[in-house]
N, CA, C and O atoms as a Tripos MOL2 file, in Angstrom:
@<TRIPOS>MOLECULE
protein
  312   311    78     0     0
PROTEIN
NO_CHARGES

@<TRIPOS>ATOM
      1 N           0.8430   -1.1000    0.0070 N.3       1 UNK1
      2 CA         -0.0370    0.0000   -0.1670 C.3       1 UNK1
      3 C           0.9580    1.2930    0.0280 C.2       1 UNK1
      4 O           1.8740    1.4060    0.8430 O.2       1 UNK1
      5 N           0.5720    2.0990   -0.8180 N.am      2 UNK2
      6 CA          1.3810    3.4110   -0.8490 C.3       2 UNK2
      7 C           0.6660    4.3310    0.0940 C.2       2 UNK2
      8 O          -0.5530    4.3900    0.2530 O.2       2 UNK2
      9 N           1.6750    5.1080    0.7550 N.am      3 UNK3
     10 CA          1.1180    5.9590    1.6780 C.3       3 UNK3
     11 C           1.4710    7.5350    1.1350 C.2       3 UNK3
     12 O           2.6330    7.9430    1.1180 O.2       3 UNK3
     13 N           0.4260    8.2900    0.7350 N.am      4 UNK4
     14 CA          0.5330    9.3180   -0.1020 C.3       4 UNK4
     15 C           0.1200   10.6240    0.9080 C.2       4 UNK4
     16 O          -0.9380   10.6110    1.5370 O.2       4 UNK4
     17 N           0.9500   11.5930    0.9740 N.am      5 UNK5
     18 CA          0.7230   12.8380    1.9470 C.3       5 UNK5
     19 C           0.8480   14.0150    1.1170 C.2       5 UNK5
     20 O           1.7670   14.2450    0.3300 O.2       5 UNK5
     21 N          -0.1880   14.7610    1.3680 N.am      6 UNK6
     22 CA         -0.4080   16.1200    0.5810 C.3       6 UNK6
     23 C           0.0420   17.1410    1.8200 C.2       6 UNK6
     24 O          -0.6720   17.2220    2.8190 O.2       6 UNK6
     25 N           1.1210   17.8230    1.7080 N.am      7 UNK7
     26 CA          1.6040   18.9640    2.6820 C.3       7 UNK7
     27 C           0.9650   20.2210    2.0390 C.2       7 UNK7
     28 O           1.1050   20.5850    0.8710 O.2       7 UNK7
     29 N           0.1570   20.8850    3.1240 N.am      8 UNK8
     30 CA         -0.1720   22.3130    2.6840 C.3       8 UNK8
     31 C          -1.3440   22.6210    3.7150 C.2       8 UNK8
     32 O          -1.9330   21.8160    4.4360 O.2       8 UNK8
     33 N          -1.5290   23.9770    3.5990 N.am      9 UNK9
     34 CA         -2.5840   24.6240    4.5210 C.3       9 UNK9
     35 C          -4.0560   24.5180    4.0830 C.2       9 UNK9
     36 O          -4.9100   25.2120    4.6360 O.2       9 UNK9
     37 N          -4.3420   23.7090    3.1550 N.am     10 UNK10
     38 CA         -5.7860   23.6340    2.8700 C.3      10 UNK10
     39 C          -6.2050   24.4870    1.5990 C.2      10 UNK10
     40 O          -7.3840   24.5780    1.2560 O.2      10 UNK10
     41 N          -5.2430   25.0600    0.9730 N.am     11 UNK11
     42 CA         -5.5330   26.0840   -0.0640 C.3      11 UNK11
     43 C          -6.1750   25.3490   -1.2180 C.2      11 UNK11
     44 O          -6.3310   24.1300   -1.1460 O.2      11 UNK11
     45 N          -6.5520   26.0370   -2.2720 N.am     12 UNK12
     46 CA         -7.1420   25.6400   -3.5500 C.3      12 UNK12
     47 C          -6.3430   24.6690   -4.2250 C.2      12 UNK12
     48 O          -6.7750   23.5860   -4.6200 O.2      12 UNK12
     49 N          -5.0770   25.1090   -4.3580 N.am     13 UNK13
     50 CA         -3.7730   24.2800   -4.9730 C.3      13 UNK13
     51 C          -3.5520   22.8670   -4.1200 C.2      13 UNK13
     52 O          -3.2920   21.8250   -4.7220 O.2      13 UNK13
     53 N          -3.6700   22.9100   -2.7260 N.am     14 UNK14
     54 CA         -3.6290   21.6970   -2.1360 C.3      14 UNK14
     55 C          -4.7400   20.7400   -2.3400 C.2      14 UNK14
     56 O          -4.4840   19.5570   -2.5660 O.2      14 UNK14
     57 N          -6.0270   21.1990   -2.2730 N.am     15 UNK15
     58 CA         -7.1220   20.4600   -2.8690 C.3      15 UNK15
     59 C          -7.0510   19.7490   -4.3000 C.2      15 UNK15
     60 O          -7.4340   18.6030   -4.5370 O.2      15 UNK15
     61 N          -6.5350   20.5740   -5.1310 N.am     16 UNK16
     62 CA         -6.1610   19.9970   -6.4580 C.3      16 UNK16
     63 C          -5.0240   19.0710   -6.5610 C.2      16 UNK16
     64 O          -4.9530   18.2670   -7.4910 O.2      16 UNK16
     65 N          -4.3630   19.1310   -5.8800 N.am     17 UNK17
     66 CA         -3.1320   18.1590   -5.8440 C.3      17 UNK17
     67 C          -3.6620   16.8970   -5.1870 C.2      17 UNK17
     68 O          -3.3880   15.7850   -5.6370 O.2      17 UNK17
     69 N          -4.4350   17.0870   -4.1040 N.am     18 UNK18
     70 CA         -5.0220   15.7790   -3.4410 C.3      18 UNK18
     71 C          -6.0510   15.0640   -4.5330 C.2      18 UNK18
     72 O          -5.9960   13.8540   -4.7550 O.2      18 UNK18
     73 N          -6.9250   15.8840   -5.1390 N.am     19 UNK19
     74 CA         -7.6980   15.1560   -6.2250 C.3      19 UNK19
     75 C          -6.9640   14.7010   -7.3020 C.2      19 UNK19
     76 O          -7.3600   13.7260   -7.9420 O.2      19 UNK19
     77 N          -5.8850   15.3160   -7.6010 N.am     20 UNK20
     78 CA         -5.1930   14.7090   -8.9330 C.3      20 UNK20
     79 C          -4.3090   13.3030   -8.2970 C.2      20 UNK20
     80 O          -4.0920   12.3720   -9.0740 O.2      20 UNK20
     81 N          -3.9070   13.2340   -7.1010 N.am     21 UNK21
     82 CA         -3.0900   12.1500   -6.4620 C.3      21 UNK21
     83 C          -4.1730   10.9750   -6.3840 C.2      21 UNK21
     84 O          -3.9720    9.8650   -6.8770 O.2      21 UNK21
     85 N          -5.4120   11.3630   -5.6690 N.am     22 UNK22
     86 CA         -6.2770   10.1590   -5.8000 C.3      22 UNK22
     87 C          -6.6430    9.7020   -7.0420 C.2      22 UNK22
     88 O          -6.9600    8.5160   -7.1290 O.2      22 UNK22
     89 N          -6.6690   10.5320   -8.2120 N.am     23 UNK23
     90 CA         -7.0180    9.9900   -9.4960 C.3      23 UNK23
     91 C          -5.9980    9.0590  -10.0900 C.2      23 UNK23
     92 O          -6.2550    8.0300  -10.7150 O.2      23 UNK23
     93 N          -4.6900    9.5970   -9.7920 N.am     24 UNK24
     94 CA         -3.5740    8.9020  -10.3610 C.3      24 UNK24
     95 C          -3.4920    7.4170   -9.6670 C.2      24 UNK24
     96 O          -3.2500    6.4130  -10.3370 O.2      24 UNK24
     97 N          -3.6990    7.3890   -8.3790 N.am     25 UNK25
     98 CA         -3.6360    6.0510   -7.7490 C.3      25 UNK25
     99 C          -4.9970    5.0400   -8.0800 C.2      25 UNK25
    100 O          -5.0600    3.8250   -7.8940 O.2      25 UNK25
    101 N          -5.8870    5.8020   -8.5420 N.am     26 UNK26
    102 CA         -6.9940    5.1220   -8.8740 C.3      26 UNK26
    103 C          -6.7400    4.5440  -10.3440 C.2      26 UNK26
    104 O          -6.9680    3.3630  -10.6070 O.2      26 UNK26
    105 N          -6.2960    5.3740  -11.2000 N.am     27 UNK27
    106 CA         -5.6280    4.9580  -12.4770 C.3      27 UNK27
    107 C          -4.8740    3.8510  -12.4930 C.2      27 UNK27
    108 O          -5.1410    2.9370  -13.2730 O.2      27 UNK27
    109 N          -3.9040    3.7910  -11.6930 N.am     28 UNK28
    110 CA         -2.8830    2.6830  -11.4910 C.3      28 UNK28
    111 C          -3.5280    1.5620  -10.9230 C.2      28 UNK28
    112 O          -2.9610    0.4750  -11.0390 O.2      28 UNK28
    113 N          -4.7490    1.6340  -10.2530 N.am     29 UNK29
    114 CA         -5.3140    0.4780   -9.6280 C.3      29 UNK29
    115 C          -4.5810    0.0650   -8.2380 C.2      29 UNK29
    116 O          -4.7980   -1.0420   -7.7450 O.2      29 UNK29
    117 N          -3.7550    0.9430   -7.6640 N.am     30 UNK30
    118 CA         -3.0200    0.5600   -6.4210 C.3      30 UNK30
    119 C          -3.7720    0.8870   -5.1710 C.2      30 UNK30
    120 O          -4.5820    1.8080   -5.0670 O.2      30 UNK30
    121 N          -3.4030   -0.0160   -4.1630 N.am     31 UNK31
    122 CA         -4.0130    0.1820   -2.7910 C.3      31 UNK31
    123 C          -3.1970    1.5630   -2.1360 C.2      31 UNK31
    124 O          -1.9660    1.5840   -2.1180 O.2      31 UNK31
    125 N          -3.8270    2.4400   -1.7280 N.am     32 UNK32
    126 CA         -3.1940    3.5920   -1.1890 C.3      32 UNK32
    127 C          -4.0000    4.0840    0.1770 C.2      32 UNK32
    128 O          -5.0690    3.6560    0.6110 O.2      32 UNK32
    129 N          -3.1700    5.0850    0.6950 N.am     33 UNK33
    130 CA         -3.9240    5.9190    1.9340 C.3      33 UNK33
    131 C          -3.3830    7.0580    1.8930 C.2      33 UNK33
    132 O          -2.1620    7.1580    2.0120 O.2      33 UNK33
    133 N          -4.2170    8.1870    1.7100 N.am     34 UNK34
    134 CA         -4.1460    9.7140    1.6330 C.3      34 UNK34
    135 C          -4.1910   10.3970    2.9220 C.2      34 UNK34
    136 O          -5.1950   10.2750    3.6240 O.2      34 UNK34
    137 N          -3.1430   11.1440    3.3230 N.am     35 UNK35
    138 CA         -3.2070   11.9340    4.4100 C.3      35 UNK35
    139 C          -2.8600   13.4160    4.2640 C.2      35 UNK35
    140 O          -1.7900   13.7300    3.7420 O.2      35 UNK35
    141 N          -3.6270   14.2420    4.6570 N.am     36 UNK36
    142 CA         -3.3660   15.6490    4.5200 C.3      36 UNK36
    143 C          -2.7150   16.1770    5.7160 C.2      36 UNK36
    144 O          -3.3000   16.0940    6.7960 O.2      36 UNK36
    145 N          -1.5300   16.7240    5.6250 N.am     37 UNK37
    146 CA         -0.8200   17.2590    6.7010 C.3      37 UNK37
    147 C          -0.8600   18.6840    6.5520 C.2      37 UNK37
    148 O          -0.2340   19.2490    5.6550 O.2      37 UNK37
    149 N          -1.6420   19.3550    7.4760 N.am     38 UNK38
    150 CA         -1.8080   21.0110    7.3780 C.3      38 UNK38
    151 C          -1.0670   21.6350    8.5870 C.2      38 UNK38
    152 O          -1.1400   22.8600    8.6880 O.2      38 UNK38
    153 N          -0.4690   21.0500    9.3740 N.am     39 UNK39
    154 CA          0.1880   21.7730   10.4070 C.3      39 UNK39
    155 C           1.5850   21.9930    9.8840 C.2      39 UNK39
    156 O           2.2130   21.1260    9.2770 O.2      39 UNK39
    157 N           2.0730   23.3000   10.1730 N.am     40 UNK40
    158 CA          3.1600   23.7460    9.7260 C.3      40 UNK40
    159 C           4.4480   23.2780   10.1180 C.2      40 UNK40
    160 O           5.4130   23.1070    9.3740 O.2      40 UNK40
    161 N           4.3780   23.0620   11.4910 N.am     41 UNK41
    162 CA          5.6010   22.3630   12.0960 C.3      41 UNK41
    163 C           5.8850   20.9260   11.4500 C.2      41 UNK41
    164 O           7.0200   20.5200   11.1980 O.2      41 UNK41
    165 N           4.7440   20.2340   11.2230 N.am     42 UNK42
    166 CA          4.7710   18.7980   10.5730 C.3      42 UNK42
    167 C           5.4550   18.9810    9.1240 C.2      42 UNK42
    168 O           6.2850   18.1890    8.6760 O.2      42 UNK42
    169 N           5.0200   20.0680    8.4880 N.am     43 UNK43
    170 CA          5.4110   20.3340    7.0930 C.3      43 UNK43
    171 C           6.7590   20.5170    7.0740 C.2      43 UNK43
    172 O           7.4800   19.8950    6.2940 O.2      43 UNK43
    173 N           7.2000   21.3720    7.9180 N.am     44 UNK44
    174 CA          8.7230   21.8030    8.0190 C.3      44 UNK44
    175 C           9.6870   20.7790    8.3280 C.2      44 UNK44
    176 O          10.8650   20.8330    7.9750 O.2      44 UNK44
    177 N           9.0750   19.6730    9.1140 N.am     45 UNK45
    178 CA          9.8300   18.5140    9.3400 C.3      45 UNK45
    179 C          10.4230   17.8600    8.0290 C.2      45 UNK45
    180 O          11.5160   17.2940    8.0330 O.2      45 UNK45
    181 N           9.6890   17.9680    6.9970 N.am     46 UNK46
    182 CA          9.9360   17.4120    5.6130 C.3      46 UNK46
    183 C          10.9330   18.1610    4.9360 C.2      46 UNK46
    184 O          11.5340   17.6440    3.9940 O.2      46 UNK46
    185 N          11.2020   19.4330    5.3420 N.am     47 UNK47
    186 CA         12.3330   20.3610    4.8780 C.3      47 UNK47
    187 C          11.3760   21.1820    3.7020 C.2      47 UNK47
    188 O          11.9090   21.9010    2.8560 O.2      47 UNK47
    189 N          10.0780   20.9980    3.7630 N.am     48 UNK48
    190 CA          9.3100   21.7790    2.7450 C.3      48 UNK48
    191 C           8.9820   23.1360    3.1560 C.2      48 UNK48
    192 O           8.3650   23.3740    4.1940 O.2      48 UNK48
    193 N           9.4230   24.0930    2.2850 N.am     49 UNK49
    194 CA          9.1460   25.5960    2.5300 C.3      49 UNK49
    195 C           8.0520   26.1230    1.7000 C.2      49 UNK49
    196 O           7.4780   27.1590    2.0360 O.2      49 UNK49
    197 N           7.7270   25.4760    0.6370 N.am     50 UNK50
    198 CA          6.6090   25.9200   -0.2870 C.3      50 UNK50
    199 C           5.4270   24.8010   -0.3990 C.2      50 UNK50
    200 O           5.7740   23.6200   -0.4130 O.2      50 UNK50
    201 N           4.1680   25.1020   -0.4720 N.am     51 UNK51
    202 CA          3.0880   24.2190   -0.5500 C.3      51 UNK51
    203 C           2.4550   24.5320   -1.8710 C.2      51 UNK51
    204 O           2.4950   25.6430   -2.4000 O.2      51 UNK51
    205 N           1.8470   23.4330   -2.3820 N.am     52 UNK52
    206 CA          1.5200   21.9940   -1.7910 C.3      52 UNK52
    207 C           2.6510   21.4930   -2.0010 C.2      52 UNK52
    208 O           3.4710   22.0680   -2.7170 O.2      52 UNK52
    209 N           2.8950   20.3330   -1.4140 N.am     53 UNK53
    210 CA          3.9710   19.3320   -1.7280 C.3      53 UNK53
    211 C           3.4020   17.8900   -1.6250 C.2      53 UNK53
    212 O           2.3610   17.7200   -0.9910 O.2      53 UNK53
    213 N           4.0390   16.8330   -2.2210 N.am     54 UNK54
    214 CA          3.4760   15.6780   -2.3940 C.3      54 UNK54
    215 C           4.5800   14.5220   -1.8000 C.2      54 UNK54
    216 O           5.6680   14.3690   -2.3550 O.2      54 UNK54
    217 N           4.2690   13.9130   -0.8890 N.am     55 UNK55
    218 CA          5.1640   12.6740   -0.3700 C.3      55 UNK55
    219 C           4.6870   11.5020   -0.5790 C.2      55 UNK55
    220 O           3.5600   11.2050   -0.1850 O.2      55 UNK55
    221 N           5.4420   10.6850   -1.2100 N.am     56 UNK56
    222 CA          5.1570    9.2130   -1.5390 C.3      56 UNK56
    223 C           6.0180    8.3240   -0.7040 C.2      56 UNK56
    224 O           7.2460    8.3990   -0.7630 O.2      56 UNK56
    225 N           5.3930    7.4840    0.0710 N.am     57 UNK57
    226 CA          6.0920    6.4550    0.9160 C.3      57 UNK57
    227 C           7.2030    7.3200    1.9180 C.2      57 UNK57
    228 O           8.3280    6.8450    2.0770 O.2      57 UNK57
    229 N           6.9010    8.3360    2.4380 N.am     58 UNK58
    230 CA          7.8840    9.1280    3.1650 C.3      58 UNK58
    231 C           9.1040    9.9010    2.3830 C.2      58 UNK58
    232 O          10.1450   10.2690    2.9270 O.2      58 UNK58
    233 N           8.7990   10.0580    1.1250 N.am     59 UNK59
    234 CA          9.8490   10.6770    0.3330 C.3      59 UNK59
    235 C           9.1150   11.9230   -0.4390 C.2      59 UNK59
    236 O           8.1130   11.8020   -1.1450 O.2      59 UNK59
    237 N           9.7400   13.0200   -0.1940 N.am     60 UNK60
    238 CA          9.1610   14.3350   -0.8000 C.3      60 UNK60
    239 C           9.3580   14.0920   -2.2610 C.2      60 UNK60
    240 O          10.5050   13.8480   -2.6360 O.2      60 UNK60
    241 N           8.3550   14.1300   -3.1610 N.am     61 UNK61
    242 CA          8.5700   14.0080   -4.4670 C.3      61 UNK61
    243 C           8.2940   15.3470   -5.3720 C.2      61 UNK61
    244 O           8.7450   15.4480   -6.5120 O.2      61 UNK61
    245 N           7.5390   16.3220   -4.7700 N.am     62 UNK62
    246 CA          7.0060   17.5680   -5.4190 C.3      62 UNK62
    247 C           6.8940   18.6090   -4.4510 C.2      62 UNK62
    248 O           6.3960   18.3540   -3.3540 O.2      62 UNK62
    249 N           7.3230   19.8090   -4.7470 N.am     63 UNK63
    250 CA          7.1430   21.0540   -3.9160 C.3      63 UNK63
    251 C           6.5960   22.2280   -4.5610 C.2      63 UNK63
    252 O           7.1140   22.6010   -5.6130 O.2      63 UNK63
    253 N           5.7880   22.7480   -4.1560 N.am     64 UNK64
    254 CA          5.3210   24.1480   -4.7980 C.3      64 UNK64
    255 C           4.6210   24.2130   -6.0320 C.2      64 UNK64
    256 O           4.5560   25.2380   -6.7110 O.2      64 UNK64
    257 N           4.0100   22.9420   -6.3770 N.am     65 UNK65
    258 CA          3.3860   22.8040   -7.6310 C.3      65 UNK65
    259 C           2.3910   21.7470   -7.7230 C.2      65 UNK65
    260 O           2.5460   20.6500   -7.1870 O.2      65 UNK65
    261 N           1.3010   22.0990   -8.4490 N.am     66 UNK66
    262 CA          0.3040   21.0530   -8.7250 C.3      66 UNK66
    263 C           0.5510   20.3070   -9.7310 C.2      66 UNK66
    264 O           0.6000   20.7710  -10.8700 O.2      66 UNK66
    265 N           0.7670   18.9000   -9.4290 N.am     67 UNK67
    266 CA          1.1960   17.9390  -10.6530 C.3      67 UNK67
    267 C          -0.1060   17.5070  -11.1150 C.2      67 UNK67
    268 O          -1.1230   17.5440  -10.4240 O.2      67 UNK67
    269 N          -0.0260   17.0320  -12.4970 N.am     68 UNK68
    270 CA         -1.0570   16.3070  -13.2090 C.3      68 UNK68
    271 C          -1.1640   15.0050  -12.7910 C.2      68 UNK68
    272 O          -0.1050   14.4910  -12.4300 O.2      68 UNK68
    273 N          -2.4380   14.1400  -12.7260 N.am     69 UNK69
    274 CA         -2.5320   12.7930  -12.5250 C.3      69 UNK69
    275 C          -1.3530   12.0370  -13.3040 C.2      69 UNK69
    276 O          -0.7760   11.0850  -12.7760 O.2      69 UNK69
    277 N          -1.0210   12.5010  -14.5770 N.am     70 UNK70
    278 CA         -0.1280   11.6490  -15.4180 C.3      70 UNK70
    279 C           1.3170   11.8470  -14.8040 C.2      70 UNK70
    280 O           2.0780   10.8900  -14.9400 O.2      70 UNK70
    281 N           1.7840   12.9470  -14.1560 N.am     71 UNK71
    282 CA          2.9020   13.1900  -13.6260 C.3      71 UNK71
    283 C           2.9460   12.3110  -12.3230 C.2      71 UNK71
    284 O           3.8910   11.5440  -12.1410 O.2      71 UNK71
    285 N           2.0310   12.4140  -11.5150 N.am     72 UNK72
    286 CA          1.8990   11.5080  -10.3130 C.3      72 UNK72
    287 C           2.0480   10.1110  -10.6660 C.2      72 UNK72
    288 O           2.9770    9.4840  -10.1570 O.2      72 UNK72
    289 N           1.3370    9.6030  -11.3870 N.am     73 UNK73
    290 CA          1.3520    8.1950  -11.9500 C.3      73 UNK73
    291 C           2.7310    7.7900  -12.1200 C.2      73 UNK73
    292 O           3.1980    6.8120  -11.5360 O.2      73 UNK73
    293 N           3.4830    8.6280  -13.0220 N.am     74 UNK74
    294 CA          5.0530    8.3650  -13.4020 C.3      74 UNK74
    295 C           5.8060    8.1230  -12.0100 C.2      74 UNK74
    296 O           6.5110    7.1340  -11.8090 O.2      74 UNK74
    297 N           5.5990    9.0470  -11.1540 N.am     75 UNK75
    298 CA          6.3120    9.0810   -9.8980 C.3      75 UNK75
    299 C           6.2170    7.7820   -9.0090 C.2      75 UNK75
    300 O           7.1680    7.2790   -8.4110 O.2      75 UNK75
    301 N           4.7930    7.2740   -9.0190 N.am     76 UNK76
    302 CA          4.3900    6.1900   -8.2490 C.3      76 UNK76
    303 C           4.9040    4.8540   -8.8830 C.2      76 UNK76
    304 O           4.9460    3.8090   -8.2350 O.2      76 UNK76
    305 N           5.3210    4.9620  -10.2900 N.am     77 UNK77
    306 CA          5.7600    3.6310  -10.9870 C.3      77 UNK77
    307 C           7.2540    3.6670  -10.6480 C.2      77 UNK77
    308 O           7.7960    2.5690  -10.7770 O.2      77 UNK77
    309 N           8.0250    4.6360  -10.2590 N.am     78 UNK78
    310 CA          9.4140    4.5570  -10.0460 C.3      78 UNK78
    311 C           9.7850    3.7190   -8.8050 C.2      78 UNK78
    312 O          10.9670    3.5640   -8.4960 O.2      78 UNK78
@<TRIPOS>BOND
     1     1     2 1
     2     2     3 1
     3     3     4 2
     4     3     5 am
     5     5     6 1
     6     6     7 1
     7     7     8 2
     8     7     9 am
     9     9    10 1
    10    10    11 1
    11    11    12 2
    12    11    13 am
    13    13    14 1
    14    14    15 1
    15    15    16 2
    16    15    17 am
    17    17    18 1
    18    18    19 1
    19    19    20 2
    20    19    21 am
    21    21    22 1
    22    22    23 1
    23    23    24 2
    24    23    25 am
    25    25    26 1
    26    26    27 1
    27    27    28 2
    28    27    29 am
    29    29    30 1
    30    30    31 1
    31    31    32 2
    32    31    33 am
    33    33    34 1
    34    34    35 1
    35    35    36 2
    36    35    37 am
    37    37    38 1
    38    38    39 1
    39    39    40 2
    40    39    41 am
    41    41    42 1
    42    42    43 1
    43    43    44 2
    44    43    45 am
    45    45    46 1
    46    46    47 1
    47    47    48 2
    48    47    49 am
    49    49    50 1
    50    50    51 1
    51    51    52 2
    52    51    53 am
    53    53    54 1
    54    54    55 1
    55    55    56 2
    56    55    57 am
    57    57    58 1
    58    58    59 1
    59    59    60 2
    60    59    61 am
    61    61    62 1
    62    62    63 1
    63    63    64 2
    64    63    65 am
    65    65    66 1
    66    66    67 1
    67    67    68 2
    68    67    69 am
    69    69    70 1
    70    70    71 1
    71    71    72 2
    72    71    73 am
    73    73    74 1
    74    74    75 1
    75    75    76 2
    76    75    77 am
    77    77    78 1
    78    78    79 1
    79    79    80 2
    80    79    81 am
    81    81    82 1
    82    82    83 1
    83    83    84 2
    84    83    85 am
    85    85    86 1
    86    86    87 1
    87    87    88 2
    88    87    89 am
    89    89    90 1
    90    90    91 1
    91    91    92 2
    92    91    93 am
    93    93    94 1
    94    94    95 1
    95    95    96 2
    96    95    97 am
    97    97    98 1
    98    98    99 1
    99    99   100 2
   100    99   101 am
   101   101   102 1
   102   102   103 1
   103   103   104 2
   104   103   105 am
   105   105   106 1
   106   106   107 1
   107   107   108 2
   108   107   109 am
   109   109   110 1
   110   110   111 1
   111   111   112 2
   112   111   113 am
   113   113   114 1
   114   114   115 1
   115   115   116 2
   116   115   117 am
   117   117   118 1
   118   118   119 1
   119   119   120 2
   120   119   121 am
   121   121   122 1
   122   122   123 1
   123   123   124 2
   124   123   125 am
   125   125   126 1
   126   126   127 1
   127   127   128 2
   128   127   129 am
   129   129   130 1
   130   130   131 1
   131   131   132 2
   132   131   133 am
   133   133   134 1
   134   134   135 1
   135   135   136 2
   136   135   137 am
   137   137   138 1
   138   138   139 1
   139   139   140 2
   140   139   141 am
   141   141   142 1
   142   142   143 1
   143   143   144 2
   144   143   145 am
   145   145   146 1
   146   146   147 1
   147   147   148 2
   148   147   149 am
   149   149   150 1
   150   150   151 1
   151   151   152 2
   152   151   153 am
   153   153   154 1
   154   154   155 1
   155   155   156 2
   156   155   157 am
   157   157   158 1
   158   158   159 1
   159   159   160 2
   160   159   161 am
   161   161   162 1
   162   162   163 1
   163   163   164 2
   164   163   165 am
   165   165   166 1
   166   166   167 1
   167   167   168 2
   168   167   169 am
   169   169   170 1
   170   170   171 1
   171   171   172 2
   172   171   173 am
   173   173   174 1
   174   174   175 1
   175   175   176 2
   176   175   177 am
   177   177   178 1
   178   178   179 1
   179   179   180 2
   180   179   181 am
   181   181   182 1
   182   182   183 1
   183   183   184 2
   184   183   185 am
   185   185   186 1
   186   186   187 1
   187   187   188 2
   188   187   189 am
   189   189   190 1
   190   190   191 1
   191   191   192 2
   192   191   193 am
   193   193   194 1
   194   194   195 1
   195   195   196 2
   196   195   197 am
   197   197   198 1
   198   198   199 1
   199   199   200 2
   200   199   201 am
   201   201   202 1
   202   202   203 1
   203   203   204 2
   204   203   205 am
   205   205   206 1
   206   206   207 1
   207   207   208 2
   208   207   209 am
   209   209   210 1
   210   210   211 1
   211   211   212 2
   212   211   213 am
   213   213   214 1
   214   214   215 1
   215   215   216 2
   216   215   217 am
   217   217   218 1
   218   218   219 1
   219   219   220 2
   220   219   221 am
   221   221   222 1
   222   222   223 1
   223   223   224 2
   224   223   225 am
   225   225   226 1
   226   226   227 1
   227   227   228 2
   228   227   229 am
   229   229   230 1
   230   230   231 1
   231   231   232 2
   232   231   233 am
   233   233   234 1
   234   234   235 1
   235   235   236 2
   236   235   237 am
   237   237   238 1
   238   238   239 1
   239   239   240 2
   240   239   241 am
   241   241   242 1
   242   242   243 1
   243   243   244 2
   244   243   245 am
   245   245   246 1
   246   246   247 1
   247   247   248 2
   248   247   249 am
   249   249   250 1
   250   250   251 1
   251   251   252 2
   252   251   253 am
   253   253   254 1
   254   254   255 1
   255   255   256 2
   256   255   257 am
   257   257   258 1
   258   258   259 1
   259   259   260 2
   260   259   261 am
   261   261   262 1
   262   262   263 1
   263   263   264 2
   264   263   265 am
   265   265   266 1
   266   266   267 1
   267   267   268 2
   268   267   269 am
   269   269   270 1
   270   270   271 1
   271   271   272 2
   272   271   273 am
   273   273   274 1
   274   274   275 1
   275   275   276 2
   276   275   277 am
   277   277   278 1
   278   278   279 1
   279   279   280 2
   280   279   281 am
   281   281   282 1
   282   282   283 1
   283   283   284 2
   284   283   285 am
   285   285   286 1
   286   286   287 1
   287   287   288 2
   288   287   289 am
   289   289   290 1
   290   290   291 1
   291   291   292 2
   292   291   293 am
   293   293   294 1
   294   294   295 1
   295   295   296 2
   296   295   297 am
   297   297   298 1
   298   298   299 1
   299   299   300 2
   300   299   301 am
   301   301   302 1
   302   302   303 1
   303   303   304 2
   304   303   305 am
   305   305   306 1
   306   306   307 1
   307   307   308 2
   308   307   309 am
   309   309   310 1
   310   310   311 1
   311   311   312 2
@<TRIPOS>SUBSTRUCTURE
     1 UNK1         2 RESIDUE 1 A UNK
     2 UNK2         6 RESIDUE 1 A UNK
     3 UNK3        10 RESIDUE 1 A UNK
     4 UNK4        14 RESIDUE 1 A UNK
     5 UNK5        18 RESIDUE 1 A UNK
     6 UNK6        22 RESIDUE 1 A UNK
     7 UNK7        26 RESIDUE 1 A UNK
     8 UNK8        30 RESIDUE 1 A UNK
     9 UNK9        34 RESIDUE 1 A UNK
    10 UNK10       38 RESIDUE 1 A UNK
    11 UNK11       42 RESIDUE 1 A UNK
    12 UNK12       46 RESIDUE 1 A UNK
    13 UNK13       50 RESIDUE 1 A UNK
    14 UNK14       54 RESIDUE 1 A UNK
    15 UNK15       58 RESIDUE 1 A UNK
    16 UNK16       62 RESIDUE 1 A UNK
    17 UNK17       66 RESIDUE 1 A UNK
    18 UNK18       70 RESIDUE 1 A UNK
    19 UNK19       74 RESIDUE 1 A UNK
    20 UNK20       78 RESIDUE 1 A UNK
    21 UNK21       82 RESIDUE 1 A UNK
    22 UNK22       86 RESIDUE 1 A UNK
    23 UNK23       90 RESIDUE 1 A UNK
    24 UNK24       94 RESIDUE 1 A UNK
    25 UNK25       98 RESIDUE 1 A UNK
    26 UNK26      102 RESIDUE 1 A UNK
    27 UNK27      106 RESIDUE 1 A UNK
    28 UNK28      110 RESIDUE 1 A UNK
    29 UNK29      114 RESIDUE 1 A UNK
    30 UNK30      118 RESIDUE 1 A UNK
    31 UNK31      122 RESIDUE 1 A UNK
    32 UNK32      126 RESIDUE 1 A UNK
    33 UNK33      130 RESIDUE 1 A UNK
    34 UNK34      134 RESIDUE 1 A UNK
    35 UNK35      138 RESIDUE 1 A UNK
    36 UNK36      142 RESIDUE 1 A UNK
    37 UNK37      146 RESIDUE 1 A UNK
    38 UNK38      150 RESIDUE 1 A UNK
    39 UNK39      154 RESIDUE 1 A UNK
    40 UNK40      158 RESIDUE 1 A UNK
    41 UNK41      162 RESIDUE 1 A UNK
    42 UNK42      166 RESIDUE 1 A UNK
    43 UNK43      170 RESIDUE 1 A UNK
    44 UNK44      174 RESIDUE 1 A UNK
    45 UNK45      178 RESIDUE 1 A UNK
    46 UNK46      182 RESIDUE 1 A UNK
    47 UNK47      186 RESIDUE 1 A UNK
    48 UNK48      190 RESIDUE 1 A UNK
    49 UNK49      194 RESIDUE 1 A UNK
    50 UNK50      198 RESIDUE 1 A UNK
    51 UNK51      202 RESIDUE 1 A UNK
    52 UNK52      206 RESIDUE 1 A UNK
    53 UNK53      210 RESIDUE 1 A UNK
    54 UNK54      214 RESIDUE 1 A UNK
    55 UNK55      218 RESIDUE 1 A UNK
    56 UNK56      222 RESIDUE 1 A UNK
    57 UNK57      226 RESIDUE 1 A UNK
    58 UNK58      230 RESIDUE 1 A UNK
    59 UNK59      234 RESIDUE 1 A UNK
    60 UNK60      238 RESIDUE 1 A UNK
    61 UNK61      242 RESIDUE 1 A UNK
    62 UNK62      246 RESIDUE 1 A UNK
    63 UNK63      250 RESIDUE 1 A UNK
    64 UNK64      254 RESIDUE 1 A UNK
    65 UNK65      258 RESIDUE 1 A UNK
    66 UNK66      262 RESIDUE 1 A UNK
    67 UNK67      266 RESIDUE 1 A UNK
    68 UNK68      270 RESIDUE 1 A UNK
    69 UNK69      274 RESIDUE 1 A UNK
    70 UNK70      278 RESIDUE 1 A UNK
    71 UNK71      282 RESIDUE 1 A UNK
    72 UNK72      286 RESIDUE 1 A UNK
    73 UNK73      290 RESIDUE 1 A UNK
    74 UNK74      294 RESIDUE 1 A UNK
    75 UNK75      298 RESIDUE 1 A UNK
    76 UNK76      302 RESIDUE 1 A UNK
    77 UNK77      306 RESIDUE 1 A UNK
    78 UNK78      310 RESIDUE 1 A UNK
């Protein structure tokens, strides 16, 4: 099961990244868990200074931009 985390304060970009991440996981047909991390102290523990950010299985994969479902799918396949 993939653990997917969206780091952000809940802005529109964060919501869109969450939606795109869920779509990518569904497209790949993988088991996943999505967690939204909104606490700035927790976000900073990842070394992230810009949101939204995407963390896949504990590894920061994207910072400061909204990825498309296709871009996220490519990351999850690596």
